[in-house]
KEMI-138753 format. One record per residue: residue number from 0; residue in one letter; chain; z, x, y of N, C-alpha, C in turn. Coordinates in steps of 0.05 Angstrom, whole numbers. Each point is the difference from the previous one (the first is absolute). Example, Ala and Ser with C-alpha at 12.3 -4.5 7.8 and 13.67 -1.06 7.14 Angstrom:
2
<resi: 0 resn: A chain: A n.z: 156 n.x: 264 n.y: -114 ca.z: 0 ca.x: -18 ca.y: 24 c.z: 0 c.x: 18 c.y: 24> $
<resi: 1 resn: S chain: A n.z: -14 n.x: -7 n.y: 21 ca.z: 1 ca.x: 16 ca.y: 24 c.z: 14 c.x: -15 c.y: 22> $
***
This chain:
145
<resi: 0 resn: X chain: A n.z: 0 n.x: 17 n.y: -23 ca.z: 0 ca.x: -17 ca.y: 23 c.z: 0 c.x: 18 c.y: 25> $
<resi: 1 resn: X chain: A n.z: -18 n.x: -5 n.y: 17 ca.z: -2 ca.x: 17 ca.y: 24 c.z: 22 c.x: -8 c.y: 20> $
<resi: 2 resn: X chain: A n.z: 3 n.x: 17 n.y: 21 ca.z: 20 ca.x: -6 ca.y: 20 c.z: -8 c.x: -23 c.y: 18> $
<resi: 3 resn: X chain: A n.z: -24 n.x: -11 n.y: -3 ca.z: -10 ca.x: -22 ca.y: 15 c.z: 6 c.x: -27 c.y: -13> $
<resi: 4 resn: X chain: A n.z: 11 n.x: 1 n.y: -25 ca.z: 6 ca.x: -25 ca.y: -14 c.z: 30 c.x: -1 c.y: -8> $
<resi: 5 resn: X chain: A n.z: 9 n.x: -24 n.y: -6 ca.z: 28 ca.x: -4 ca.y: -7 c.z: 1 c.x: -23 c.y: -19> $
<resi: 6 resn: X chain: A n.z: 12 n.x: 4 n.y: -23 ca.z: 2 ca.x: -21 ca.y: -20 c.z: 26 c.x: -16 c.y: 4> $
<resi: 7 resn: X chain: A n.z: -3 n.x: -26 n.y: 3 ca.z: 23 ca.x: -18 ca.y: 3 c.z: 9 c.x: -9 c.y: -28> $
<resi: 8 resn: X chain: A n.z: 25 n.x: 6 n.y: -7 ca.z: 9 ca.x: -6 ca.y: -27 c.z: 9 c.x: -29 c.y: -4> $
<resi: 9 resn: X chain: A n.z: 9 n.x: -13 n.y: 21 ca.z: 11 ca.x: -27 ca.y: -2 c.z: -20 c.x: -20 c.y: 10> $
<resi: 10 resn: X chain: A n.z: -3 n.x: -22 n.y: -15 ca.z: -18 ca.x: -21 ca.y: 10 c.z: 15 c.x: -15 c.y: 22> $
<resi: 11 resn: X chain: A n.z: -14 n.x: -6 n.y: 21 ca.z: 11 ca.x: -17 ca.y: 21 c.z: -3 c.x: -29 c.y: -8> $
<resi: 12 resn: X chain: A n.z: 16 n.x: -17 n.y: 12 ca.z: -2 ca.x: -28 ca.y: -5 c.z: -17 c.x: -14 c.y: 20> $
<resi: 13 resn: X chain: A n.z: -19 n.x: -16 n.y: -9 ca.z: -18 ca.x: -16 ca.y: 16 c.z: 6 c.x: -29 c.y: -4> $
<resi: 14 resn: X chain: A n.z: 7 n.x: -14 n.y: 21 ca.z: 4 ca.x: -29 ca.y: -1 c.z: -26 c.x: -14 c.y: 9> $
<resi: 15 resn: X chain: A n.z: -10 n.x: -17 n.y: -18 ca.z: -24 ca.x: -16 ca.y: 6 c.z: 9 c.x: -29 c.y: 5> $
<resi: 16 resn: X chain: A n.z: -9 n.x: -11 n.y: 22 ca.z: 9 ca.x: -28 ca.y: 7 c.z: -25 c.x: -17 c.y: 6> $
<resi: 17 resn: X chain: A n.z: -2 n.x: -21 n.y: -15 ca.z: -22 ca.x: -20 ca.y: 4 c.z: 8 c.x: -25 c.y: -14> $
<resi: 18 resn: X chain: A n.z: -8 n.x: -23 n.y: 11 ca.z: 7 ca.x: -25 ca.y: -13 c.z: -20 c.x: -9 c.y: -21> $
<resi: 19 resn: X chain: A n.z: -20 n.x: 16 n.y: -5 ca.z: -20 ca.x: -6 ca.y: -21 c.z: 5 c.x: 19 c.y: -24> $
<resi: 20 resn: X chain: A n.z: 8 n.x: -11 n.y: -22 ca.z: 7 ca.x: 15 ca.y: -24 c.z: -23 c.x: 18 c.y: -10> $
<resi: 21 resn: X chain: A n.z: -24 n.x: -10 n.y: 1 ca.z: -23 ca.x: 16 ca.y: -10 c.z: -4 c.x: 25 c.y: 17> $
<resi: 22 resn: X chain: A n.z: 3 n.x: -3 n.y: 26 ca.z: -3 ca.x: 24 ca.y: 17 c.z: 22 c.x: 20 c.y: -6> $
<resi: 23 resn: X chain: A n.z: 25 n.x: -10 n.y: -4 ca.z: 22 ca.x: 19 ca.y: -6 c.z: -6 c.x: 15 c.y: -26> $
<resi: 24 resn: X chain: A n.z: -10 n.x: -15 n.y: -20 ca.z: -6 ca.x: 13 ca.y: -26 c.z: -21 c.x: 22 c.y: 3> $
<resi: 25 resn: X chain: A n.z: -21 n.x: -7 n.y: 16 ca.z: -22 ca.x: 19 ca.y: 4 c.z: 10 c.x: 25 c.y: 15> $
<resi: 26 resn: X chain: A n.z: 16 n.x: -4 n.y: 21 ca.z: 11 ca.x: 22 ca.y: 15 c.z: 19 c.x: 17 c.y: -17> $
<resi: 27 resn: X chain: A n.z: 16 n.x: -13 n.y: -16 ca.z: 19 ca.x: 15 ca.y: -17 c.z: -16 c.x: 17 c.y: -20> $
<resi: 28 resn: X chain: A n.z: -21 n.x: -10 n.y: -11 ca.z: -16 ca.x: 17 ca.y: -18 c.z: -12 c.x: 24 c.y: 14> $
<resi: 29 resn: X chain: A n.z: -8 n.x: -5 n.y: 25 ca.z: -12 ca.x: 21 ca.y: 16 c.z: 19 c.x: 23 c.y: 6> $
<resi: 30 resn: X chain: A n.z: 26 n.x: -5 n.y: 2 ca.z: 19 ca.x: 20 ca.y: 9 c.z: 21 c.x: 8 c.y: -20> $
<resi: 31 resn: X chain: A n.z: 1 n.x: -12 n.y: -23 ca.z: 22 ca.x: 5 ca.y: -19 c.z: 2 c.x: 28 c.y: -11> $
<resi: 32 resn: X chain: A n.z: -22 n.x: 14 n.y: -1 ca.z: 0 ca.x: 27 ca.y: -11 c.z: 13 c.x: 20 c.y: 19> $
<resi: 33 resn: X chain: A n.z: -2 n.x: -5 n.y: 26 ca.z: 9 ca.x: 20 ca.y: 20 c.z: 26 c.x: -8 c.y: 13> $
<resi: 34 resn: X chain: A n.z: 9 n.x: -25 n.y: -3 ca.z: 23 ca.x: -10 ca.y: 14 c.z: 17 c.x: -17 c.y: -19> $
<resi: 35 resn: X chain: A n.z: 26 n.x: -2 n.y: 6 ca.z: 17 ca.x: -21 ca.y: -12 c.z: -6 c.x: -25 c.y: 16> $
<resi: 36 resn: X chain: A n.z: -14 n.x: -18 n.y: -13 ca.z: -10 ca.x: -24 ca.y: 14 c.z: 20 c.x: -23 c.y: -4> $
<resi: 37 resn: X chain: A n.z: 8 n.x: -13 n.y: 22 ca.z: 14 ca.x: -25 ca.y: -2 c.z: -16 c.x: -21 c.y: 16> $
<resi: 38 resn: X chain: A n.z: 1 n.x: -25 n.y: -9 ca.z: -15 ca.x: -21 ca.y: 13 c.z: 18 c.x: -22 c.y: 10> $
<resi: 39 resn: X chain: A n.z: -9 n.x: -13 n.y: 20 ca.z: 14 ca.x: -23 ca.y: 11 c.z: -20 c.x: -22 c.y: 8> $
<resi: 40 resn: X chain: A n.z: 7 n.x: -25 n.y: -6 ca.z: -18 ca.x: -22 ca.y: 4 c.z: 5 c.x: -14 c.y: 27> $
<resi: 41 resn: X chain: A n.z: 1 n.x: 14 n.y: 21 ca.z: 3 ca.x: -11 ca.y: 27 c.z: 21 c.x: 15 c.y: 16> $
<resi: 42 resn: X chain: A n.z: 3 n.x: -7 n.y: 25 ca.z: 17 ca.x: 14 ca.y: 18 c.z: 30 c.x: 0 c.y: -7> $
<resi: 43 resn: X chain: A n.z: 11 n.x: -23 n.y: -7 ca.z: 28 ca.x: -1 ca.y: -8 c.z: 6 c.x: 16 c.y: -25> $
<resi: 44 resn: X chain: A n.z: -18 n.x: -2 n.y: -20 ca.z: 3 ca.x: 16 ca.y: -24 c.z: -3 c.x: 29 c.y: 6> $
<resi: 45 resn: X chain: A n.z: -19 n.x: 7 n.y: 19 ca.z: -3 ca.x: 27 ca.y: 8 c.z: 25 c.x: 12 c.y: 13> $
<resi: 46 resn: X chain: A n.z: 13 n.x: -15 n.y: 17 ca.z: 25 ca.x: 9 ca.y: 12 c.z: 22 c.x: 5 c.y: -21> $
<resi: 47 resn: X chain: A n.z: 1 n.x: -19 n.y: -19 ca.z: 20 ca.x: 3 ca.y: -21 c.z: -5 c.x: 26 c.y: -17> $
<resi: 48 resn: X chain: A n.z: -25 n.x: 4 n.y: -8 ca.z: -7 ca.x: 24 ca.y: -16 c.z: 4 c.x: 25 c.y: 17> $
<resi: 49 resn: X chain: A n.z: -6 n.x: -1 n.y: 26 ca.z: 4 ca.x: 22 ca.y: 18 c.z: 30 c.x: 8 c.y: 0> $
<resi: 50 resn: X chain: A n.z: 17 n.x: -20 n.y: 3 ca.z: 29 ca.x: 6 ca.y: 1 c.z: 10 c.x: 11 c.y: -26> $
<resi: 51 resn: X chain: A n.z: -11 n.x: -9 n.y: -22 ca.z: 8 ca.x: 9 ca.y: -27 c.z: -10 c.x: 28 c.y: -6> $
<resi: 52 resn: X chain: A n.z: -25 n.x: 6 n.y: 6 ca.z: -14 ca.x: 24 ca.y: -9 c.z: -4 c.x: 22 c.y: 21> $
<resi: 53 resn: X chain: A n.z: 0 n.x: -7 n.y: 26 ca.z: -5 ca.x: 18 ca.y: 22 c.z: -25 c.x: 17 c.y: -5> $
<resi: 54 resn: X chain: A n.z: -23 n.x: -13 n.y: -2 ca.z: -25 ca.x: 15 ca.y: -5 c.z: -7 c.x: 18 c.y: 24> $
<resi: 55 resn: X chain: A n.z: -15 n.x: 21 n.y: -5 ca.z: -8 ca.x: 18 ca.y: 21 c.z: -26 c.x: -10 c.y: 14> $
<resi: 56 resn: X chain: A n.z: -16 n.x: -15 n.y: -15 ca.z: -26 ca.x: -10 ca.y: 10 c.z: -2 c.x: -30 c.y: -5> $
<resi: 57 resn: X chain: A n.z: -12 n.x: -14 n.y: 19 ca.z: -4 ca.x: -28 ca.y: -2 c.z: -29 c.x: -7 c.y: 7> $
<resi: 58 resn: X chain: A n.z: -12 n.x: -16 n.y: -17 ca.z: -27 ca.x: -11 ca.y: 4 c.z: 2 c.x: -30 c.y: -1> $
<resi: 59 resn: X chain: A n.z: -5 n.x: -13 n.y: 22 ca.z: 4 ca.x: -29 ca.y: 1 c.z: -24 c.x: -15 c.y: 12> $
<resi: 60 resn: X chain: A n.z: -4 n.x: -24 n.y: -10 ca.z: -19 ca.x: -18 ca.y: 12 c.z: 12 c.x: -11 c.y: 25> $
<resi: 61 resn: X chain: A n.z: -16 n.x: -9 n.y: 19 ca.z: 9 ca.x: -11 ca.y: 25 c.z: 6 c.x: -30 c.y: -3> $
<resi: 62 resn: X chain: A n.z: -20 n.x: -15 n.y: -10 ca.z: 3 ca.x: -29 ca.y: -2 c.z: 11 c.x: -8 c.y: -27> $
<resi: 63 resn: X chain: A n.z: 26 n.x: -9 n.y: 2 ca.z: 14 ca.x: -10 ca.y: -24 c.z: 15 c.x: -25 c.y: 8> $
<resi: 64 resn: X chain: A n.z: 5 n.x: -16 n.y: -20 ca.z: 16 ca.x: -24 ca.y: 5 c.z: 29 c.x: 7 c.y: 8> $
<resi: 65 resn: X chain: A n.z: 10 n.x: -13 n.y: 21 ca.z: 28 ca.x: 3 ca.y: 7 c.z: 6 c.x: 23 c.y: 20> $
<resi: 66 resn: X chain: A n.z: -12 n.x: 22 n.y: -3 ca.z: 5 ca.x: 24 ca.y: 17 c.z: -24 c.x: 17 c.y: 0> $
<resi: 67 resn: X chain: A n.z: -8 n.x: 9 n.y: 24 ca.z: -23 ca.x: 18 ca.y: 1 c.z: 8 c.x: 28 c.y: -8> $
<resi: 68 resn: X chain: A n.z: -20 n.x: 16 n.y: -6 ca.z: 5 ca.x: 28 ca.y: -7 c.z: 13 c.x: 15 c.y: 24> $
<resi: 69 resn: X chain: A n.z: -9 n.x: -5 n.y: 24 ca.z: 11 ca.x: 13 ca.y: 24 c.z: 29 c.x: -7 c.y: 3> $
<resi: 70 resn: X chain: A n.z: 7 n.x: -25 n.y: -3 ca.z: 29 ca.x: -8 ca.y: 2 c.z: 17 c.x: 14 c.y: -21> $
<resi: 71 resn: X chain: A n.z: -10 n.x: 2 n.y: -24 ca.z: 15 ca.x: 14 ca.y: -21 c.z: 2 c.x: 29 c.y: 5> $
<resi: 72 resn: X chain: A n.z: -22 n.x: 13 n.y: 8 ca.z: 0 ca.x: 29 ca.y: 5 c.z: 18 c.x: 7 c.y: 24> $
<resi: 73 resn: X chain: A n.z: 2 n.x: -17 n.y: 19 ca.z: 18 ca.x: 4 ca.y: 23 c.z: 29 c.x: 2 c.y: -9> $
<resi: 74 resn: X chain: A n.z: 8 n.x: -19 n.y: -18 ca.z: 27 ca.x: 1 ca.y: -11 c.z: 5 c.x: 25 c.y: -16> $
<resi: 75 resn: X chain: A n.z: -20 n.x: 8 n.y: -16 ca.z: 3 ca.x: 24 ca.y: -16 c.z: 2 c.x: 25 c.y: 17> $
<resi: 76 resn: X chain: A n.z: -15 n.x: 1 n.y: 21 ca.z: 1 ca.x: 23 ca.y: 18 c.z: 28 c.x: 3 c.y: 13> $
<resi: 77 resn: X chain: A n.z: 12 n.x: -23 n.y: 7 ca.z: 26 ca.x: 1 ca.y: 12 c.z: 21 c.x: 11 c.y: -20> $
<resi: 78 resn: X chain: A n.z: -4 n.x: -7 n.y: -26 ca.z: 19 ca.x: 9 ca.y: -20 c.z: -5 c.x: 29 c.y: -8> $
<resi: 79 resn: X chain: A n.z: -25 n.x: 8 n.y: -1 ca.z: -8 ca.x: 27 ca.y: -10 c.z: -24 c.x: 10 c.y: 15> $
<resi: 80 resn: X chain: A n.z: 3 n.x: 12 n.y: 23 ca.z: -23 ca.x: 8 ca.y: 17 c.z: -18 c.x: 20 c.y: -13> $
<resi: 81 resn: X chain: A n.z: 9 n.x: 15 n.y: -20 ca.z: -16 ca.x: 21 ca.y: -12 c.z: -20 c.x: -9 c.y: -20> $
<resi: 82 resn: X chain: A n.z: 0 n.x: -26 n.y: -7 ca.z: -20 ca.x: -10 ca.y: -19 c.z: -27 c.x: 1 c.y: 14> $
<resi: 83 resn: X chain: A n.z: -21 n.x: 4 n.y: -16 ca.z: -27 ca.x: 0 ca.y: 10 c.z: -12 c.x: -28 c.y: -7> $
<resi: 84 resn: X chain: A n.z: -9 n.x: -14 n.y: 20 ca.z: -8 ca.x: -28 ca.y: -3 c.z: -30 c.x: -3 c.y: 5> $
<resi: 85 resn: X chain: A n.z: -13 n.x: -14 n.y: -19 ca.z: -29 ca.x: -5 ca.y: 2 c.z: -4 c.x: -30 c.y: -3> $
<resi: 86 resn: X chain: A n.z: -18 n.x: -11 n.y: 16 ca.z: -5 ca.x: -29 ca.y: 0 c.z: -29 c.x: -5 c.y: -8> $
<resi: 87 resn: X chain: A n.z: -3 n.x: -20 n.y: -17 ca.z: -27 ca.x: -10 ca.y: -8 c.z: -4 c.x: -26 c.y: 16> $
<resi: 88 resn: X chain: A n.z: -22 n.x: -1 n.y: 14 ca.z: -5 ca.x: -23 ca.y: 17 c.z: -29 c.x: -7 c.y: 2> $
<resi: 89 resn: X chain: A n.z: -5 n.x: -25 n.y: 8 ca.z: -27 ca.x: -8 ca.y: 6 c.z: -6 c.x: 6 c.y: 29> $
<resi: 90 resn: X chain: A n.z: -25 n.x: -1 n.y: 7 ca.z: -8 ca.x: 7 ca.y: 28 c.z: 11 c.x: -19 c.y: 20> $
<resi: 91 resn: X chain: A n.z: 6 n.x: -25 n.y: -7 ca.z: 10 ca.x: -20 ca.y: 18 c.z: 28 c.x: 8 c.y: 11> $
<resi: 92 resn: X chain: A n.z: 14 n.x: 17 n.y: -14 ca.z: 27 ca.x: 8 ca.y: 8 c.z: 0 c.x: 26 c.y: 16> $
<resi: 93 resn: X chain: A n.z: -22 n.x: 9 n.y: 10 ca.z: -2 ca.x: 27 ca.y: 12 c.z: 18 c.x: 3 c.y: 25> $
<resi: 94 resn: X chain: A n.z: 4 n.x: -21 n.y: 16 ca.z: 18 ca.x: 2 ca.y: 23 c.z: 29 c.x: 6 c.y: -8> $
<resi: 95 resn: X chain: A n.z: 8 n.x: -13 n.y: -22 ca.z: 27 ca.x: 4 ca.y: -10 c.z: 3 c.x: 28 c.y: -10> $
<resi: 96 resn: X chain: A n.z: -20 n.x: 10 n.y: -14 ca.z: 0 ca.x: 27 ca.y: -10 c.z: 2 c.x: 21 c.y: 22> $
<resi: 97 resn: X chain: A n.z: -16 n.x: -4 n.y: 21 ca.z: 0 ca.x: 19 ca.y: 23 c.z: 28 c.x: 1 c.y: 12> $
<resi: 98 resn: X chain: A n.z: 12 n.x: -23 n.y: 4 ca.z: 27 ca.x: -1 ca.y: 11 c.z: 20 c.x: 15 c.y: -18> $
<resi: 99 resn: X chain: A n.z: -2 n.x: -5 n.y: -26 ca.z: 18 ca.x: 14 ca.y: -19 c.z: -5 c.x: 30 c.y: 0> $
<resi: 100 resn: X chain: A n.z: -24 n.x: 9 n.y: 2 ca.z: -6 ca.x: 29 ca.y: 1 c.z: 11 c.x: 11 c.y: 26> $
<resi: 101 resn: X chain: A n.z: -3 n.x: -14 n.y: 22 ca.z: 10 ca.x: 10 ca.y: 26 c.z: 31 c.x: 2 c.y: 0> $
<resi: 102 resn: X chain: A n.z: 13 n.x: -16 n.y: -16 ca.z: 29 ca.x: 1 ca.y: -2 c.z: 10 c.x: 17 c.y: -23> $
<resi: 103 resn: X chain: A n.z: -19 n.x: 15 n.y: -12 ca.z: 6 ca.x: 19 ca.y: -22 c.z: 13 c.x: -14 c.y: -24> $
<resi: 104 resn: X chain: A n.z: -8 n.x: -25 n.y: -4 ca.z: 10 ca.x: -14 ca.y: -23 c.z: -16 c.x: 7 c.y: -25> $
<resi: 105 resn: X chain: A n.z: -25 n.x: 7 n.y: 4 ca.z: -18 ca.x: 7 ca.y: -23 c.z: -10 c.x: 29 c.y: 2> $
<resi: 106 resn: X chain: A n.z: -4 n.x: 11 n.y: -24 ca.z: -14 ca.x: 25 ca.y: -1 c.z: -30 c.x: -5 c.y: 1> $
<resi: 107 resn: X chain: A n.z: -9 n.x: -19 n.y: -16 ca.z: -29 ca.x: -6 ca.y: -1 c.z: -3 c.x: -30 c.y: -7> $
<resi: 108 resn: X chain: A n.z: -24 n.x: -9 n.y: 4 ca.z: -7 ca.x: -27 ca.y: -10 c.z: -27 c.x: 2 c.y: -15> $
<resi: 109 resn: X chain: A n.z: -4 n.x: -18 n.y: -18 ca.z: -24 ca.x: -1 ca.y: -16 c.z: -11 c.x: -28 c.y: 2> $
<resi: 110 resn: X chain: A n.z: -26 n.x: -2 n.y: 5 ca.z: -12 ca.x: -27 ca.y: 3 c.z: -10 c.x: -10 c.y: -27> $
<resi: 111 resn: X chain: A n.z: 0 n.x: -26 n.y: -3 ca.z: -11 ca.x: -13 ca.y: -23 c.z: -29 c.x: -5 c.y: 4> $
<resi: 112 resn: X chain: A n.z: -16 n.x: 2 n.y: -20 ca.z: 6 ca.x: 11 ca.y: -26 c.z: 1 c.x: 31 c.y: 1> $
<resi: 113 resn: X chain: A n.z: 18 n.x: 12 n.y: -15 ca.z: 3 ca.x: 29 ca.y: 1 c.z: -16 c.x: 13 c.y: -22> $
<resi: 114 resn: X chain: A n.z: -4 n.x: 25 n.y: 4 ca.z: -13 ca.x: 17 ca.y: -20 c.z: 23 c.x: 15 c.y: -15> $
<resi: 115 resn: X chain: A n.z: 1 n.x: -3 n.y: -27 ca.z: 22 ca.x: 12 ca.y: -15 c.z: 3 c.x: 30 c.y: 5> $
<resi: 116 resn: X chain: A n.z: -22 n.x: 15 n.y: 1 ca.z: 2 ca.x: 29 ca.y: 4 c.z: 12 c.x: 6 c.y: 27> $
<resi: 117 resn: X chain: A n.z: -8 n.x: -15 n.y: 20 ca.z: 10 ca.x: 4 ca.y: 27 c.z: 30 c.x: -7 c.y: 1> $
<resi: 118 resn: X chain: A n.z: 8 n.x: -21 n.y: -13 ca.z: 28 ca.x: -8 ca.y: -1 c.z: 17 c.x: 21 c.y: -14> $
<resi: 119 resn: X chain: A n.z: -10 n.x: 11 n.y: -21 ca.z: 15 ca.x: 21 ca.y: -14 c.z: 4 c.x: 24 c.y: 18> $
<resi: 120 resn: X chain: A n.z: -20 n.x: 8 n.y: 15 ca.z: 2 ca.x: 22 ca.y: 18 c.z: 20 c.x: -6 c.y: 23> $
<resi: 121 resn: X chain: A n.z: 0 n.x: -24 n.y: 10 ca.z: 19 ca.x: -7 ca.y: 21 c.z: 29 c.x: 1 c.y: -10> $
<resi: 122 resn: X chain: A n.z: 5 n.x: -9 n.y: -25 ca.z: 27 ca.x: 1 ca.y: -11 c.z: 8 c.x: 28 c.y: -6> $
<resi: 123 resn: X chain: A n.z: -19 n.x: 17 n.y: -9 ca.z: 6 ca.x: 28 ca.y: -5 c.z: 7 c.x: 14 c.y: 26> $
<resi: 124 resn: X chain: A n.z: -14 n.x: -7 n.y: 22 ca.z: 6 ca.x: 11 ca.y: 26 c.z: 28 c.x: -8 c.y: 9> $
<resi: 125 resn: X chain: A n.z: 7 n.x: -25 n.y: -6 ca.z: 27 ca.x: -11 ca.y: 7 c.z: 21 c.x: 15 c.y: -15> $
<resi: 126 resn: X chain: A n.z: -5 n.x: 7 n.y: -25 ca.z: 19 ca.x: 15 ca.y: -16 c.z: 4 c.x: 28 c.y: 13> $
<resi: 127 resn: X chain: A n.z: -21 n.x: 12 n.y: 7 ca.z: 2 ca.x: 27 ca.y: 13 c.z: 16 c.x: -2 c.y: 26> $
<resi: 128 resn: X chain: A n.z: -5 n.x: -20 n.y: 16 ca.z: 15 ca.x: -4 ca.y: 25 c.z: 29 c.x: -4 c.y: -6> $
<resi: 129 resn: X chain: A n.z: 7 n.x: -16 n.y: -20 ca.z: 28 ca.x: -5 ca.y: -7 c.z: 13 c.x: 26 c.y: -7> $
<resi: 130 resn: X chain: A n.z: -12 n.x: 15 n.y: -18 ca.z: 12 ca.x: 25 ca.y: -10 c.z: 3 c.x: 20 c.y: 23> $
<resi: 131 resn: X chain: A n.z: -20 n.x: 2 n.y: 18 ca.z: 2 ca.x: 18 ca.y: 23 c.z: 23 c.x: -8 c.y: 18> $
<resi: 132 resn: X chain: A n.z: 1 n.x: -26 n.y: 7 ca.z: 21 ca.x: -10 ca.y: 17 c.z: 28 c.x: 3 c.y: -12> $
<resi: 133 resn: X chain: A n.z: 2 n.x: -1 n.y: -26 ca.z: 25 ca.x: 3 ca.y: -14 c.z: 8 c.x: 29 c.y: -4> $
<resi: 134 resn: X chain: A n.z: -18 n.x: 18 n.y: 8 ca.z: 5 ca.x: 29 ca.y: -3 c.z: -2 c.x: 9 c.y: -29> $
<resi: 135 resn: X chain: A n.z: -16 n.x: -13 n.y: -16 ca.z: -1 ca.x: 6 ca.y: -28 c.z: -23 c.x: 20 c.y: -7> $
<resi: 136 resn: X chain: A n.z: -17 n.x: 6 n.y: 19 ca.z: -19 ca.x: 21 ca.y: -4 c.z: -10 c.x: 10 c.y: 27> $
<resi: 137 resn: X chain: A n.z: -9 n.x: 25 n.y: 1 ca.z: -10 ca.x: 10 ca.y: 26 c.z: -25 c.x: -15 c.y: 9> $
<resi: 138 resn: X chain: A n.z: -3 n.x: -3 n.y: 26 ca.z: -22 ca.x: -16 ca.y: 11 c.z: -27 c.x: 13 c.y: -3> $
<resi: 139 resn: X chain: A n.z: -1 n.x: 26 n.y: -6 ca.z: -25 ca.x: 14 ca.y: -3 c.z: -11 c.x: 0 c.y: -28> $
<resi: 140 resn: X chain: A n.z: 12 n.x: -16 n.y: -18 ca.z: -8 ca.x: -1 ca.y: -27 c.z: -11 c.x: -27 c.y: -7> $
<resi: 141 resn: X chain: A n.z: -16 n.x: -1 n.y: -21 ca.z: -11 ca.x: -25 ca.y: -10 c.z: 15 c.x: -8 c.y: -26> $
<resi: 142 resn: X chain: A n.z: 2 n.x: -26 n.y: -4 ca.z: 14 ca.x: -9 ca.y: -25 c.z: -21 c.x: -3 c.y: -22> $
<resi: 143 resn: X chain: A n.z: 7 n.x: 8 n.y: -24 ca.z: -16 ca.x: -5 ca.y: -24 c.z: 9 c.x: -27 c.y: -12> $
<resi: 144 resn: X chain: A n.z: -18 n.x: -18 n.y: -5 ca.z: 7 ca.x: -26 ca.y: -11 c.z: -8 c.x: -2 c.y: -29> $
***
């Protein structure tokens, strides 16, 4: 391993939140090899799982019954500001997303429909940002996944 790479031994936990079971299953399959994946079927369930598990990364849909992704992520940020938060949203919600980005509530957002390869890269980037911010590897190195 060169000095430009760093192997992370521990899997980080990724919380996936969506009120559509099929989307949760698909996302879980996409990320289960590289992360400890936990799923939640909406905002309230997401907050409960967040309190129980304290995931490092969160990937949430915006439009869900009962509570929006932004509302949920805001509560999570207040509890644990170091989490890296990514929102999946449709183009119609772009004003809400811009406001959330301006208030540093989100690391990134992904528009629907998303490309799986692009989504994987965004989540890998989020992992690298979390580890760097947590002081778990030097900022001049790349993570091997």
